[in-house]
N, C-alpha and C positions, 0 to 999 in steps of 0.2 A: 408474362402474367406475374404479379407480385404475389408474395406468400399470402396476404390477406385475402385477395381476390380468389386465389387458388382454394383457400380453406373454405371460403363461402361457397364456391362452386361445388366443392366436394361434399359439403354439408347438404346443399340443395339436392345434389344428385342422390345422396344416401336417403334423404327424405322421400323423394319421388320413387326411389327404388322400393322403400318400404310400403309406400302407399300403393304402388303397382302390385306388390306382392299380396297386400291386404285385399286388393280388389280382383286378383286373378280368379278365374272361373274355377270352382271346385271340381275335383275329379274323384269319383267314387267307385269302388267295387262292392260286391256283396259284403255286408256287415258295417258299411259306413254311410253316413247321411249328413244333412246339415246339423242335426241334433245329437247323433249317437254314433259310437264306435263300439262294435262288438268284438271281444277277444275270447277266444276259447283256450281250455287247458284240461289236461288230465293229471291226476296225482293219485298215489296209493293212500287214500284215507282209511283203507282197511287192508288186511293182508300181512305178509311178513315184514314190510318196510313201512308200516302205517306211521311210525314216528315222524317220518318226513313230511307227513301232511301238514305239519306246522308251517312249513314254508308256504304251501298254498293258502292256508288260512291267513296268514300275515299279508301276502299279497293281495288278497281280497279285501282286507282291512285298509291297506294303503289306497286301493282304488276307491274305496268308501270316503277316505279323507280327501282325495283329489276331487271327487264329485261334490263333496261338501263345499269345496273351494271354488266351484264353478266349472269343473271339468277341464278338458284340455282343448285349447283353442275354440272355447265356447261349445264344446260338445261333451256330454256325459259318456262315461265309458261303462258298458255292460260287460261284466267280467264273469264268464261261466266256467266254473271249475268243477269237473266230474271226477268221481271215483273210479279208477280202473283196477284197483285191487293188486297192482303190480303184476297183472295178467295180460300177456300180449293180446290174446283173444278179445278180452274185455276192452282194451285199449283201442283196438281197431273199430269195435262197435261204438264206443263213446266218441271217437274222433269223427267217424262217419255222420253220427248225430249232429255234432257241432257244425260240421261243414255243410251237410245236406239239409238239415232241418233248421237249425238255429242261424245258419248262414253267417258264421263269423268271418270277419276279415282276415284273421291269422290265428294260429295256435302258437301260444307263447309258454316256453319253459315247462313243457311236459316232462315229468320225471321219469328217469330210468333208462338204462341202456336197451334192455330187451323190448320194453314197450315202445320207446321211440323208434327203435329200429322197425318194429312190426308196422308202424304207420308211415314210415319214411317214403317208401315207394308211391304209396297212395296220395300223400300230400304233395309230392313233387310232380306226379302226373296231373294232379288238379291245379298245380301252380299256387298253392296256398303256402305262405310262409311257415315253416316249422322253426320258430325263432328260439334259439338258445335252449335247446333241450337240456335236461338235467343229466347230462353224461359227457364223458371226455372221450368217447370212442372215436377212433380215426375216421370212421365212415361218415362223421358229420363234419369232416373236413375235406370231403371228397368231391371234386368238380363234377362228378356224374350226378350229384344231388345239389343242385344250385340254389334250392329253396330251403336247405337245412343249414343249421348252425347249432353250436353247443355252448352252454354256459360254463362248464367246468374245464379246468386245464386238461389238455391232452393226456390220456392215460399213458401212452408210450412215453411222452415227455417226463411226466411225473415219475413214472418207474425208472427212468433213465437218470433223474436227478438223485434218487436214492441208490442206484447202482454206482453212479460216480462217487457219491460219498463213501460207499464200501471200498471201492477200488482205490481211492485216494487216501483215505484215513485209516481203514482197517488193514488193507492190503492183503493179509492172509486170513482166509476165513472159509469154513464149510457153510453153505447156505442151503436153507430149506424154503420152499416156496408154497404158500397156500393161496389158491385163486378160485374166484367164482367162475364157473364153467360157461362163460359167455364172452362176448367182445371185450366187456370191461376187464374181466380178470385176465384174459389172454393178452390183451394189449399192455396191461400193466407189467405182466411177467416178461413180455417181449422186450419193452424198454429197458428193464433191469437187465436182462441177459445180454443185450446189446452193448449196454455200458460196461459190463464187467468182462466181455468176451476176450479182450486183449490183455487181461490181468491173470497171469498164471497162477497167482497165489490164491485166487478166488475160485472155489469148486462148488458147483450146485450138486448137492448130494441126494436130494429127495424133493419131489413135488408131488402135490396132492390137490386134486380138484373137488369141488362140491357143487350140487345144485341148490338153487334157491329155495326150492320146495322141501328139502331135506329138513327134518325136524331138529337134528343135531349134527354137529361135525366133530363130535368128540373122537370118532375113530380116525379121522384125518389128522387131527392134532397129535393124537397118540403116535401114529406113524411117522410123523415129522420129527417128534421128540426122540423116537427111537434111533433116528439117524445121527443123534449127537451132534447136530448142527449148532454152531455158535452165532449164526445170524438168521432170523426169520423175516422173509418178505411176506406181508400179510395183506393180500388183495381180497378182502372179504367185505361184507356190507351187512348192515341191520343186526338182527339177532345173532347171525354167524359171527360178526365182529365181537359182540359181547361174549359169546360162548368161547371164541378162540382165547380171549384174555383170561377168562375164568379157568379154562382147562389147562392152559400153560402154567397158571399159578398153582392149580391142584397137583400137577405132575412134578412141580418144583423144577421145572426147565427154565433156564435162565438165558436164553439167547438175546443178542442184541435185536430188539423187536422194531422192525420198520413197518409202520402201518399207513396205509393210504390216506391222504389228507381229508377226504370227504368224511371218513368214518373215525377219524381221530377226534371224536366229539365228547366234549366233558358231559353234556347232560344226556344224549342219547346212548352213549357207550360207556364211558368211564364211570359215571355215578352208579349206574345199575349193577356194575360188576365189583365196584369198590375202588375209589380213586388211588388208593395205595397200590393196587395191583397194576396200574398204568404207568407208575413212575418209570421214567427212562425211555419211554416210547418215542421213537423219532418219526416225524411226519413232515409234511409241507402244509403250510398255511397261506392264505391270502387276505383274510379279513381280520379286523381288529377283534380280540378276544375281550369281552367285557368282564371276564373274571380277573383281568389285568388291571390293577388300579391306575397304571400308567395313563389310561385314556379317560379317567373320571372327569377331567376338566375340558376335554375335547369338545367344542361347539357342535360338531356333527353327532357325537355320541349323546350329548345332552338333548339334542333335537329328536333323535331317534328314541330315546327313553320317553320324552314327552308324548311322542306318537303312540308308543306301546301302552302308556298309562291311559290315554284317552280312547284309543281304538281297539286295544287288545288287553283290557283289564283282566287280571288274574293270570295272564301268560308270563312266562319267564323272560324277561328283556335280555338276560345274559345268554340265553340259549343261541348257539351258532345257527340253528335252523331259523330262528326268528331274525337274527341279523342278516342272513343270507336272503331271506324272503323279502325284507325291506330293500336290501341292495338291489336285488333283481327287479323289484317293482319300480325302483327308481330308473332303472334301465328302460323298462317299458314306457314309462312317462317320458323319458327323453326321446325315444324313437318316435312316439306318436306326436310329440310336440314338434320335433324337427320336420316330420312328414308335411306339416301344415295343412293346406287344403288339398293336397294331392294324396288322398287317402286310397290309392289303389294298392293292390297286393304287389305289384312290381316295384313301386316306389318304397313301400315298407320294407321290402327285401333289400332294396339298394342302401336305404339309410342304415339298416342293420349291418350291412356288409362293408360300410365305410365309416366306422367310428374311430375318432382320432383323439388320443391322449386324454381320454376321459378319467377324471380322478374323483370318484365318488368318496365321500368322506370316511366311510367304514372300511374302506380298503387299506391295508397296511402301507405305510410309507415305502415309496418305490414301486408300488404295484399300480400300474395303468392299464386302461382298457384301449386296445386297438384291434380293429378287425379290418379285413379286405377281402375281395372275392377269392383269394387264395389262402387266406388265414382266418378261419371262421370259428375257432376256439376263443371264446370271450376273454378267458384269463390265461395269460402266458406266464407272467411274472409270478414267482412263488418264493417264500421265505422258508428255508429249512429250520425246523424247530425240535427241541426235546422238551417232554412233559415233565415238570418237577414235582408233581402231586397237586399243584394248585393252578399253574398256567404254563403256556407254551413259551419257552425261552428260545431266542434266536441262537442258532449254532454259527459261530464265526468260522 
């Protein structure tokens, strides 16, 4: 067969393949039909971590944009995002409503380790995809829960990145650890400890845990400062992250401050406490910071800003929460589009577990999205950075 005939045959085969796909019979589970796809979610729109509700609001706005453009594969998306107050009991109540009353096809990006953990067994028993929960807990990469996945980098892995930095660059240090008393904080501390375990010059001299419901963590920070540690690993969240930076400054304690990447957030944490107090904080990042003028001419950043102007007027486009909300919504769009006419829960879970080399434009260069049935943390690649008072600078 000559090259021209082979090419003609290949093109014909491709066209027939596409036509066959378009004419393939649709398969539906609850939450999907010829005209609609229902997706559910819980977020803390109230309570101690209410600031992250911006992520859910931006995702809802993105879905509105997609529906304005005709939906996904001809279907409109109904996106139901409910408040769970960052309360596990409330999360269980809301998720049951979404599954049993609203009959959603899947739960997408529910926020929080304790809340997503509380609903994990229920959703897996029901075989409802718990897609990319807002956590990096190791239990969301556990084969015992095949219907669950997480959107954040694994906490053990992220803690290990910071531990490796201390072991290789600092070499001799007394370390204090602050951690949230749940899977999130414990996993983070575990990864760090494992990374420094073989370094005799690194000594962990004091640890302090706190509960999310505690109104203040001043006493924990005071205890850690009294240890005279010269490195602090900070696995806190929300208002506790703000309080930790403020109290460290008030005590005039000047450790090398390692803050988990999720809460190394300019708008939610650094601005409320005072940007100057956050100078020198080291963290991991995976999305482009719009406070960095490097990205001003980036086409994907320009497109994102246009979206924010039209669909989230008045919201801060530079907020990392809104950047992440847009990025995660792009992921949902991709999964539903790739599922095509096979809108079963099993196929949605299959697509989400087999993402290959996705490069959404708001990710930092070098960061790609890859998942598999045995690697279900969405983000693996991360960039180590230091905050200079205005932006995050990569650490070479």
